[in-house]
C-alpha positions in Angstrom: 0.0 0.0 0.0 1.4 3.4 -1.0 1.3 5.6 2.1 3.4 8.7 2.6 3.7 11.0 5.6 5.5 14.3 5.7 5.9 16.7 8.6 6.0 19.5 6.1 9.0 21.6 7.2 10.9 18.3 7.9 11.2 19.1 11.7 10.4 16.6 14.4 6.6 16.7 15.0 7.0 17.0 18.7 9.2 20.1 18.4 6.9 21.5 15.8 3.9 21.1 18.0 5.6 22.7 21.0 6.4 25.7 18.8 2.7 25.9 17.9 1.8 25.8 21.5 3.9 28.9 22.1 2.2 30.7 19.2 -1.3 29.7 20.3 -0.7 31.0 23.8 0.9 34.2 22.6 -2.0 34.9 20.2 -4.8 34.3 22.8 -6.0 36.6 25.5 -6.2 33.6 27.8 -4.2 30.4 28.4 -5.2 27.0 29.7 -4.5 28.3 33.2 -6.5 31.5 32.8 -9.7 31.0 30.8 -12.4 33.6 30.1 -15.1 31.0 29.4 -15.3 32.2 25.8 -12.7 29.8 24.4 -11.6 26.2 24.4 -8.3 26.1 26.3 -5.3 24.0 25.4 -6.0 23.6 21.6 -2.8 23.4 19.5 -4.3 22.2 16.2 -7.3 20.6 14.4 -7.3 17.3 12.6 -9.5 16.0 9.7 -9.5 13.8 6.7 -10.4 14.6 3.2 -10.9 12.5 0.0 -9.1 13.2 -3.2 -10.7 11.7 -6.3 -8.4 9.6 -8.5 -8.9 7.3 -11.6 -9.5 3.7 -10.6 -6.2 1.9 -10.1 -5.5 -1.1 -12.2 -5.0 -3.3 -9.1 -7.3 -3.6 -6.1 -9.4 -0.7 -7.5 -12.3 -1.8 -5.3 -10.3 -0.8 -2.2 -10.3 2.8 -3.4 -14.1 3.2 -3.7 -15.4 5.3 -0.9 -18.9 5.4 0.6 -19.9 8.1 -2.0 -19.1 5.6 -4.7 -16.0 7.1 -6.4 -12.3 6.2 -6.3 -10.2 8.3 -3.9 -7.3 8.4 -1.6 -7.6 9.8 1.9 -5.5 12.7 3.1 -5.3 13.3 6.9 -4.2 16.8 7.8 -3.5 18.7 11.0 -3.5 22.5 10.8 -2.9 25.4 13.2 -5.0 28.5 13.9 -3.7 30.2 10.7 -4.7 27.3 8.4 -1.1 26.2 8.0 -0.6 22.4 7.7 1.6 21.0 10.5 1.3 17.3 9.3 -0.1 15.5 6.3 -0.6 11.8 5.8 -1.9 10.7 2.4 -2.2 7.6 0.2 -4.7 5.4 2.1 -7.4 3.9 -0.2 -10.8 5.7 -0.1 -12.6 2.8 1.6 -10.5 3.3 4.7 -12.0 5.2 7.6 -10.4 8.3 9.0 -9.9 6.6 12.4 -7.8 3.8 10.8 -5.7 6.4 8.9 -5.2 8.2 12.2 -4.3 5.0 14.2 -1.6 4.2 11.6 -0.2 7.7 11.1 2.9 8.9 12.9 1.0 11.7 14.7 -1.8 9.3 15.6 0.6 6.8 17.2 2.2 9.5 19.2 -1.1 10.8 20.5 -2.2 7.3 21.4 1.1 6.7 23.2 1.1 10.2 24.8 4.6 11.1 23.4 3.7 14.2 21.5 2.1 16.8 23.8 2.0 17.7 27.5 -1.3 16.6 29.1 -2.9 20.0 29.2 -2.7 20.4 25.4 -4.6 18.7 22.6 -5.8 18.6 19.0 -9.5 18.8 18.2 -11.2 16.4 15.8 -14.7 15.2 14.8 -16.5 12.1 16.2 -14.6 9.9 13.8 -11.6 10.1 16.0 -10.9 8.4 19.3 -11.2 10.6 22.4 -7.9 10.7 24.3 -5.8 12.9 26.6 -4.3 14.8 23.6 -7.3 14.6 21.2 -10.7 16.2 22.2 -13.8 15.1 20.3 -17.5 16.1 20.6 -20.1 14.2 22.6 -22.3 12.0 20.6 -25.8 13.4 20.9 -28.5 10.8 21.5 -30.8 13.5 22.9 -29.6 13.2 26.5 -26.8 15.7 26.6 -26.8 18.3 29.4 -26.7 22.0 28.5 -23.0 22.2 29.5 -22.2 19.2 27.3 -24.0 20.8 24.4 -22.0 24.0 24.9 -18.8 22.0 25.0 -19.6 20.3 21.7 -20.6 23.6 20.1 -17.3 25.2 21.1 -15.3 22.1 20.1 -17.0 22.0 16.7 -16.6 25.7 16.1 -12.9 25.5 17.0 -12.1 22.6 14.6 -13.8 24.4 11.7 -10.4 25.9 11.0 -9.2 22.6 9.5 -12.3 22.5 7.2 -11.5 26.0 6.0 -7.9 25.0 5.4 -8.9 22.1 3.3 -11.3 24.4 1.4 -8.5 26.8 0.8 -6.3 23.9 -0.4 -8.9 22.6 -2.9 -9.9 26.0 -4.0 -6.4 27.0 -4.8 -5.4 23.7 -6.5 -8.4 22.8 -8.5 -6.7 19.7 -9.9 -7.3 18.1 -6.5 -11.0 17.8 -7.5 -9.7 14.9 -9.7 -6.1 13.9 -9.9 -5.5 12.5 -13.3 -2.3 10.6 -12.4 -1.5 7.1 -11.2 -0.4 6.1 -7.7 2.0 6.9 -6.1 2.2 10.2 -8.0 -1.2 11.1 -6.7 0.2 10.9 -3.1 3.1 13.1 -4.0 0.9 15.6 -5.7 -1.3 16.1 -2.6 1.8 16.5 -0.4 3.3 19.1 -2.7 0.0 21.0 -2.9 0.0 21.1 0.9 3.6 22.5 1.0 2.6 25.2 -1.6 -0.5 25.9 0.4 1.7 26.6 3.5 3.9 29.0 1.5 0.8 30.9 0.3 -0.6 31.2 3.8 2.7 32.4 5.1 2.8 35.0 2.4 -0.7 36.2 3.3 -2.3 34.9 0.1 -5.7 33.9 1.5 -8.6 33.0 -0.9 -12.0 34.7 -0.6 -14.9 32.7 0.7 -16.3 32.3 -2.9 -13.1 30.8 -4.1 -12.8 28.0 -1.6 -14.2 24.5 -2.1 -15.8 23.1 1.1 -15.7 19.3 1.5 -18.7 17.0 1.1 -17.6 14.7 3.9 -17.3 11.0 3.2 -17.7 8.7 6.2 -16.8 5.1 5.6 -18.4 3.7 8.8 -17.8 3.7 12.5 -14.6 5.0 14.0 -12.4 3.5 16.6 -14.4 2.1 19.5 -13.6 2.8 23.1 -12.6 5.9 25.1 -9.3 6.5 26.8 -10.3 7.3 30.4 -7.9 10.1 30.7 -9.4 11.8 27.7 -12.9 11.2 29.1 -11.9 12.8 32.4 -10.3 15.8 30.6 -13.4 16.4 28.5 -15.6 16.2 31.6 -13.3 18.8 33.2 -13.8 21.1 30.3 -17.6 20.7 30.6 -17.3 21.7 34.3 -15.1 24.7 33.2 -17.8 25.8 30.7 -20.4 25.5 33.4 -18.4 27.7 35.9 -17.9 30.4 33.3 -21.5 30.3 32.1 -21.1 30.9 28.4 -23.0 33.7 26.7 -25.1 32.8 23.6 -22.5 34.5 21.4 -19.3 32.5 22.0 -15.9 33.8 20.9 -13.8 31.0 19.5 -10.1 30.6 20.1 -9.4 30.2 16.4 -11.1 33.5 15.3 
């Protein structure tokens, strides 16, 4: 299986993440130790997966058919608050769930093994990802959530919207990503190179207007990883308590604004 992973500026991902922590704390009016109640503390990045359409490969083409019915490869990206990609993992067949890509990626293994971030910091991801100490996910809503749990999920969801915007910027800027007309593994390389160029554009202040970006039509290939890491569950519950103490206003200011 052709799988490639690049930490885009070729630095160790742990060091890169720690640098991002410093940037996030500096750019926020509150840190994880002093929270106004209007932001989600401790966030250093947002994670998501996106599908890149490709022609059907000659071999094992059925593995590349996603739930929407077209051939694709999966790209997992992590971005910071400025929509800069900190990590990209691409090449998995389109039938593979985001959670499996995460579990087998370098950054996923380090989060699972708790070797990437101090306990007080975390990424944010959607419900496809496993809740853990360094990865906060929303509550699944079966109609029984408390008001505070709903507030937490709202803030968490709003915070991770930055990664959806970064993917929209990527696909809006590089329209070939709507359908890569090249064979594997060139498709994998093309996605990685586009992410690198995206970072250069963001660094230079070249941001697309809303009408130019292409927002994803999410593909979900089934249930994610089962089970909850207890330390992650406790941390999420502590955030819920924090939101209750600070009594959010209806208009919530998000850390990533």
